[in-house]
N, C-alpha and C positions, 0 to 999 in steps of 0.2 A: 936712616932716621932712628932705627933701633939702637945702633951703636952709639949714637950721640946721647941717648937718654941716661945711661949710667954715669957718664961723664958729667952731665948737667946736674944730676942728683948729688954727686960727690962734692962738686964745687960749691953747691948752694946749701951746705949743711946747716948753717944758722941764718940763712937769708932766703928770701923768696926768690925763685928763679927769675921771675919777670924783672926784679930790680937788679939782679947781679949781672945779667948779660945784655950788653948793648945791642947785640945783633937780633934780639927777639923781635918778632913781628908785632905790629901795633895791636892793641886790644880790639875786640869787636865793636863795630859802629854800624849805624843803619846802612842798608844795602846801597852801594853805588849804582847810579843809573847805567844801564847797559849801553845807551847811545848818548854821546856828548851832545849838548845843545847850547846854543848861544843865547837863547832867551831865558828869562828868569823863571818862567813857568815850567813845571816838570813835564817831561815827555810822556805821551800816552802809553799806558801799559800794553805790552804786546800780548797776543793770544798765547796760550800755553805752548811753550817751545822746549825743545830738548837740545842739549849740547853735549859733546863728548868731553870737552875740557874747559875748565874755568879757572883762571889764576886765583880767584878768591877761594876756590876749593882747596888749593895747596896751602894757602894761609890758614884755612880752617883746620886742616889735618895736622899741621905743625903746632898750632895753638892747642889742639886737643891733647897732644902728648905732654904739654907742660901746664895744663889748666889747674891752677890752684894747688901746686905741689909745694909743701912746706915740711922740711925734715924735722923741724923743732930744735930747740936749744940743746937738748940733751943728745940728739942724734940717734935716739932709740926709736924703733918702729913700733907703733901701736897697731891694734887690729884694724882701725879705720884707715890708717896710712897704708897698710898692706892691701886692703880692699881698693883703695884709691890707686895704688900702683898697678894693680891688676887691670883696672879700668883704663889707665893711661897706656899700658902696654897693648891693650885690646884696640884702643884708638890708633896707636902707632902702626898696628898691623893692617889698617884699612888700605885697600888697593884702589888706586884711582880708576883703574880700568873697569871695576865692578860697579861704578856709580855713574849716574847721569844727572846733571843739574836741570831741573824743570822749573821754569818761571811761570807764574800766573798772577796777574795783578802786580802787587808790590811784594809778594812773597816768593821765595825760592826754596825748593826742597831737593834733597838727595835721594834718588830712587835707585834701588839695587836692580841689577839686570836680571836677577833670577826670580822676580815676582814675589819677593818675600813679604812685602807690605802692599796692601791694595791701593791702587790709584786708578781713577778713571778720568781721562781727559774730557769726556763728554759731559761730566758733571759741572763743567765751568758755568753752564747756564743756571744750574741749581745754586751754586755758590754765589754767583752774581745777584740772583734774585733774592737770596737770603740776606746779602749785605744791604741791598736796597730797602728791604723790609726792616732790617735792624736799624738803619739810619732813620727811617720814618718813625719807628717805635720810640727811639730816644727823643726825637723832637716832640712827639705826641705826649710822652711821659712828662717832659718838662712843662708843657702847656697845662696838663692835668694837675701837676703839682702847684703851679702858679694859681690856677683857678681854685684849688682847694684852700690855699692860703688866703686868697681874696675873700672867699666865702666865710672863713673863720674871722677875718677882720671885721666883716660886716656884722657877724653875729655878736662879736665883742662890743661893737659900737652900739648895737641895739640894747644890749644889757646895760651899758653905761648910761644910756639916755633914760632908763626907767626911773620913776620917782622912788625915793627911799622912804620906807615906812618908819615913822618915829613913834614908838610906844611911850606911854607915860610912866610905866612901872620903874624904869631905871631912874627917872627924875625924882620920884618920891623917895627912893632909897638913899639918895645922896644927903649927907648930913650938912648942917649949917656951917660946921667948921671947914668942910671942904670948899663950900661956896665962898667963905670968907678969905681963905688963903689962896684962892685962885686956881686950885686944882680942878674944880668943876668946869671953869671956863676952858681950861686947856683940854680936858677930855672931851668937852662938847665940840671944840674946834676939830679935834682929831676925828671924832665920829662923823662930822660933816664931810671931811675930806677922805674918809676911808673908802667909800665906793669908787671915787675917782682913782685913788691909788691902786685899788684892786684891778680896775679896768686897764690902768696904765701898765701894770705888771703883765697882764695877759697880752696886751699889744706888744710889749717888749719881748715877751717869750716868742710870740709868732714872728716878729721881725728878726729875732735871733736865729730862729729855725730857717727863715727864708735866706738870711745872710749865709748860713752854713750851706744852703743849697742841697740838692739831691746827691746822694752817693752815686758814683758811677755804676751802671748796671753790671751785675755779675752774670757771666755766660757759662753754661755747661754744654760742652760737646761730648755727648755720652759715648759715641763710637768714633774715635778720632782717626784710627789707622795712622797715616803718615803725618797727621796734624796740619795739613795744608789749610783746611777750613778755619781752624782756630788761629793760625798765623795770619790769615787774611783778615779775620775779624780784628785782631790786635793791631795790625799795621794800617788798615784802611778805614776803620770806622772811628770817627772822632768822638771822644767822650766815653769810649768803652772802658770798662773796669777790668777786673780779673777774668781771665778765660781759663777754665779748667777743662783739660782734655783727658778723657778716659779711654782705656782699652784693656781688655782682659788677655791680650796676647803680648807676651814679653818682647818679642821681636818688634812689634808695632810700637810699643812704648819706647824702646831704645831708639828706633828710627825717629819718633816724634821728638825725643829729647835732643837727638843729634840735629834735627832740623831747627829746633828752637835756638840752639847755640849758633847755628849757621846763619840765622836771620838777625843776629845782632842784639844790641842792648834793649831795644824797644820790645822785642819778642821775649827776651829773658825776664824783663820786669813785669810783663803782663800775663804770659802764658805759663802754665804749669801742667805737667803730664803725670798721670798716676796709673799704676797697674791695679785695676779693680774691676769687679763686675758692676756694670752700670746700674743694674736693677738694685743691688744691695746698696750702692753708693747713694742713689736717689732716695731710697727708703730711709736711710740713716741721715739724710740732709733735707728734711721736709721744709718747704716754703723758704728756701734759701737763695734760689736763683731767679733773677729777673727774666732770663731767657734760657730755655732748654731746647737743644737741637738734637733731634733723632734722625739719623740718616743711615739705617742699617743696610746690610747686604741681604735683601729679601723683605720679610714681613716685620713690621714694628710692633706686632700685637703683644708680644711678651714684655715690652717695655712700657706700654701705655699706663698701666696701673700705677707704677712707681713714678712715672714722669709727671702725671697730673698732680701728684702730691709734692713734688719737688719745686714746682713753680710757685712764686709768691702770688698773692692776690693782685690781680691786674697785670700779671706777667704774661709772656707770650711763649707758646709752645710751637716749635717748627718740627714737622714730621713728614718723612718721606716713606713711601711704600713702592717697592720695585717688583712685587709679586703680582704683576698685572694679569697673568694667566689665571690666577686664582680669583682676583677681584672682578675680572671681566666675564666670569661664567664658565671658564674651562673646567674648573673643579668646584662646583657649587657647594658640595658637602664640606670641603676643606675650608672654603670661605666662611661658611656658617660656624664651623668650629673655632676659627681664629677671630672673626669679627662680629659674630652674632647676627649676620644678615645673609640672605640668600640672593645671589646675583642673577641677572637675566641677560641672555645673549641678544641684545639689540644693538642698533647703530649707536645708541647713547651709552653703551657699556662703559666707556672711559669716564664719562661724567658720573655715571652710577657708582663707579669705583671711588671717586672723590667723596660722594655722599655716603657711601658705606663706611669709609674711613672716619668721616666726621661723626657719624652716628655711633661708631665704636668708641671714639674718644669721649663723646658726651656721656655714654653709658658708664665708662670708668670714672669720669669726674663726678657723676651723680652719687656714687657710693660714698663720697666724702663731702656731701652737701655743696658740691661745686658744679659749675656749668661753664660752657664755652661760648665764645662769640667769634665766628670766623671773620677774618679781615681780608684774606686772600687764599684762593684755592686754585691750583694750577695743575694741568696735565701737560707734560712736555716729554718729548723723546719716548722713553720706555718706562716712565714712572709717574706717580702723582705726588704732589707736595702741597701740604696745607699749613697755613699760619693762623693760629687761633689764640685768643686771649682767654685766660682762665680766671674766673671770679668765684667767690664764695658767698652763697646766699641760699638759705633753706627755702625761702618763699619763692625766689626767682627760679629755683630748680624745679618747681612744680609745673612750669611751662614746657618742660621737655616733651611730653606726649603731643603737644601742639606742633612741635617742630619735626616730628617723625611721621612717615607714611609708608603704607604698603603699595606696591606697584602691580597692577594687572595688565599683562601684555597679551594681546591676541596672537594666537599661533598662525592665523591666516593672513591678516592684513597689517600686522605690526602696530595697530592702534594701542595706545596705552592710557590707563586711567590711574589716578592716585586716590588712596583712601587714608585720611588722617587717623592716627591712633586715638587721639583725644580731642575734646572740645570743652568750651567753657560756657557757662550760663551766668549772666550778671543780673543781680537784683539789688537795686539801690546801690549801696557801696560794697556789698559782698560779692564774691566770685566763687562759683562752684565749678569744680573740675569733674568732668564726666567722660565716659568712653565715647568714642566717635560713632556716628551713625553708619550703618552698612547693611548689606553690601552696596557699593556704588555701581556695580555692573551686574547684569543677569548671568545665568550659567553660560549662555552663548552670546557671542559678539552681536550687537544690534546692527552692525554694518555688513558683516560677511557671514555670520552664522557659525563661526568656528569657536573652539574652546579658548579659555584663558589660562596662561601661566601666572603664578603669583610669586613675587619676589619682595625682598625687603626684610625688615624696615630700613628705610634710608632717610637721610637728612633732607627734608623738603623745604626748610627755611632757606633764606639767602646764603650763598656760600662766599660772597664777597661783600666788603664794605666799600661802596663806591667812593666815599670821601677818602678812605685810605688809598684806594687804587689811583685816584687822581693825584694825590700827594706824592705817592711813590713814583708815578710816571713823570711828574714835573721834576722831581729830584734826579731821576735817571737821565733825563734830557739835559739838565743843567750840568751834570757831571759825567757826560758820556765818555770822556777820555779815560775815566777811572774804571770803566767796565769793559773787560775783554770781550764779553758776549753782548755788547750793547745792542746790536742789530736784532738779535733774537729776542732778548727780554723786552725791549721796547715794542716790538711787534706784538708779542703776547699780551703785554699790558694794555696796548692800544685796543686790541680786540676785546679784552675783558671789560674795559671801560665803557664799551658800547653794548654789552650784554644786558638782557632783561634779568635783573638780579632776583626777581621774585617768581620766576618761572622755572620749575624743575624740569630737567631732561630736555630733549629736543627731537625734532623730526628730521628725517632725511628725504629731501625732494626726490632723489633717485630711487629710494625704496618705494615711495608712493607710486612712482611711474612704473616701477618693476612689477608691482602688484597688479596694476591695470593693463600692463603690456602696451603702454602708450609712449609717444615721444615726450620728452621732458620740456616743460616751459623753462624759460630763463629765470634765474633767481629774482631778477628785477620785476618780471611780470607776475610771478607768484606772490612776491612781497606786496606789490601794488594791489592785487586782488584781496589779500588779507586786510591791508590797511583800509581799502575802500569799503570793506565789510564792517568796519568799526572796531578792529582789534589791533593789538600791537604785535610787532615781529622784529626780530634781530638775529644776528649771527651768533656763533659760539666759538670760543677759542679752541675747543676740543677738536672740531671737525670743520674744514672749510666748506663742506656741503650741508652742514647742520643748520637748522632754523629753529629758533625759540619763539614760541607764540603763546598767547593766552586764549587763542581761539579754540573752542571744543572740536573734537574729532569729527562730528557730523558736519560742521561748517567746512572743515578741511576737505572732506570727501565731496561736499557739494561743489566746491571750487574746482576740484579735479573732474567731476562729472561735466561741468560746464566747459572745461578745457577739452575733454574728449569729444564733446558734441561738435566743437570747431575743428578738431583734429581726430577724425574717426580711427578706430583700431580694427584689426581683424577679429572675426568671431572666435571666441574661446569656449572650451567645454563649460557647460552650465554649472558644474559643481565647483569650479574654481572660485577663489575669493574675489578676484577682479570681476568676473562675470556677475556674481551676486551683487556687488556694489554698483556696477553700471546698470543693472536691471531696474534700479530705483530712480525715480525722477528727482532732480534737485529741488529742494525747498527754497534755497537761496540762489538768486540769480547773480552770478559773479560779475564784477566789473573789472576788466583787465586794463583799464586806462592807467597810464603811468602816474603813480602818486609821487608827490614831492619828496616824501620821506622814504622812498623805496631804496635809496642808497644811504648808507651811513656816512658820517663826515669823513672818516678815513678812506672809504671807498671813493667818495666824490673827489678827494684830494689825491687819489691813487697812491695811498700809503701802503707799503708792503706789510701784510699781516701774517702770511704763512710762508716762511722761508725754507728753502731746501737745506739739507744737512751740509755743513761746510766741507766735509770730506767723506771718503768711503769708510765703511766699518765704524760708523758713528753710532755706537750703541753700548750695551752692557759688556763688561769685561770679565775675565776669569777671577774666581775667588783667590785671595792671596794664598801662596804656598803651593798652588797647583803647577805642575810642570807644563810648560808651553811646548806643544808638539805640532806636527804638521796637520793633525786633525782640527786644529783651531784656526786654520787659514781663513775660513769663511767668516769667523767671528772677529779676528784681530788683524787680518791682512798678512800678505806674504812677507813684507819687510819686518814686521814685528816678530813673526815666527822665525825667520832667518837670523835676526839679531839676537834672539834668545838662544838659538841653537849654537851660536858661536861661543857662548859662555858655558855651554854644557859639554865639557870635554869628556866626561865619563857617563854620558847619557846612555840609557838602555834602549833608546828608540831604534827600531830596526832601520837599516840603511835604505830599504825600499821606500819607507815613509819619508825619509829625508830627501831622497831622490825625487819623490813626488812633489815636495815643496819647491825644490830647485826647478823642476819642469814648469811649475806654475809661474815661477818668477821669470823664466825665459820667455814664456808665452805672453 
C-alpha cells in the first residue's frame, strides 16, 4: 500500500486521484447491515460485538490513504499539502492486526488493542438510556415550540379585537383643501385599516417562524474518547443537528476522527471532533447547546460550573458520576470538597449519591440565576446518571432552599429524618422566604436512644418527572429493536415509573429485621401493613429490597413490634437498639391482611425488574493508556488480559505474572 502511494500521486498531478483511477474503491456510504435480510425492515442491532476482521475496514484503510489528495495545477507542494501527505502516510501505516471493529447500535468504531482510547462495553446501558431521553427531549421540545406559537397567536388575536381609540385632535388639524381634494378620505380609510394590517403582519411573522420550524438541536459531548456516543446520537436519533465531540487527548481525537470517517457520510456531515479542554470550550460557548453530555472517567464536579452555562434556556444536561466510593460515604470529606455535601453510609447511599449530584448541579446553576428540573435520575451498574433541564429565572431560583434538606441518621437503628433548609410564608399575594424550623430530631433517637449522624444537604424534591418517564418507556417499547440493552433499560424504567417520586430515600426491610434480630416478613405482608395503616409504599429502582414510604419511623417500628409479637425473638442484651425498641408497646395495631395494592402492576404481571449482568466482569474498565497486565484479571477477565498480552511484544511484565494468567486460563 505504501509503494502505491507515490505512483498515485505522480499520475494524478493535475487531477484528483479519485477521478483518475477507475480501480478506486467507492466513497463512504452509510454502514451496510451485518446480516442480510429479506424483509424491508432493518434488522435489530446486535449487542456490542468484536470482530478480528471486517472487509469494510480494508476499504476504509485504502480510502484513508487517498482521501482528498490534490497536487494542484502547478505541481508544487504547499505547507498544507505536505501536512496532508504526512497524514495520508500515517493512515497508510495502519496495521489491520492492531484494531478491532466494535459495533453498537448503528455505529461501528475501530479500537486499538493497546487500550490507547477508553471504551467500556458496560456503558451500553448508559448510551441507550441517553438516546431514549434525547428522543423524548426532541419530541417535547417540538410540542413546547408549537404551544408557544399558539399562545402568541392567541395574544395577537386579542390585540386585534381591541377597539381603536379615535382622538379628535388630528381631525381638527386637517385643512379644508385636503378634505376637498379627497386626501382626507384616503387617510381616514388608511387609519381605519391600520390596526388590522398591523395584526395581520404579526400573524404573518408568527406563521413564518412556524413554517421555518425549530432548528435541529445541537449536542455537545464534552468527553468523547472514541466518539462512540456521538456517532450513535448522529446515526440513531432522528432530527438531531450538529454533534460536537471534544477531548483534550490527541490520541482520542485522532481515534474519534478516524471513527467518524469509518461511519460514512451521515456521521461526517453531523459529527465534528475537536482537541480542546471541555471546561474552556463550554465557558467560551455560553448558551449555545441544546444538549450537553458529561460522562467523565470519575467525578464530573470540575465540569459542572461551565456545563450549566453552556446549555441554552430549556436545554438538557446529561451527567454521569462514577466515583461511587466517594458519593456513597467511603470518603465523606472528599465528597464534601467536590460536591458540597456530606454523604452517609446507609442502605440508601446510592440514592443519596443521586441526590448529592443533583444538589451540586443546582448549586452551580444558582450562581448564574439558573435552576434545574430533573426529568430522570438513574443508578445503574457502577455509576449514577442524571438528566436535568436548565432554566433561567431569578425569581424561581429563590425556591432552591425548599428543595434541599439535611439528613439525620440514627447510629443504632438506621432511622432517618429530613430537615428542609428553607420554608415559605404566604400572605395575600406576597411570599416570604425564611430559614427552616429545626431541629427536627432530639439529641438522641426517640426509638432506640442512640446518637444521630448528620449528612447533606441533598436534593429532597422529586428526582424524576413521571410524565417524562412514561413517555420514554413507551418510546423504548415501541422501538426495542433499536436498543441493544433494551431488556435492562426497560426494566429500570418500569421500576422508576412505579416509584413514589415525592419520597426521598428508602428503607431496607432486611435492615429493620437485623436491628430487631427477628425473621423478616415478606415484602407483600409489610407493604400491606403500611397500606392498611393509611400510608403509601412502593419499591425503588436502586435496590430490590428497598421500600419507599411516606409513613413516619414510629409507624414503621410499631408495625415491626406487632410482627415480633406474632413471631417472638430470643432475648437480647438490654442496651442494644433492638431491645430498646421492642421494650416499648406499639401505639398502632398493625393489620397484616393482604392489601389490593400490595403488589405493583409490574410485579402482578411478573415483569422482570432487576436483571443479572449479561456476562462476567461487567463493570468499570482501565483508564485509557494504562498497560493491561495479569493483575487486571479480576477486573477485565482472562481473555482480555491474554488478548492484550499478545500485542505487547516488548512488554516489561515478568514472565511469572504472565504464567499466572495462563494458569488461570487453564483452570
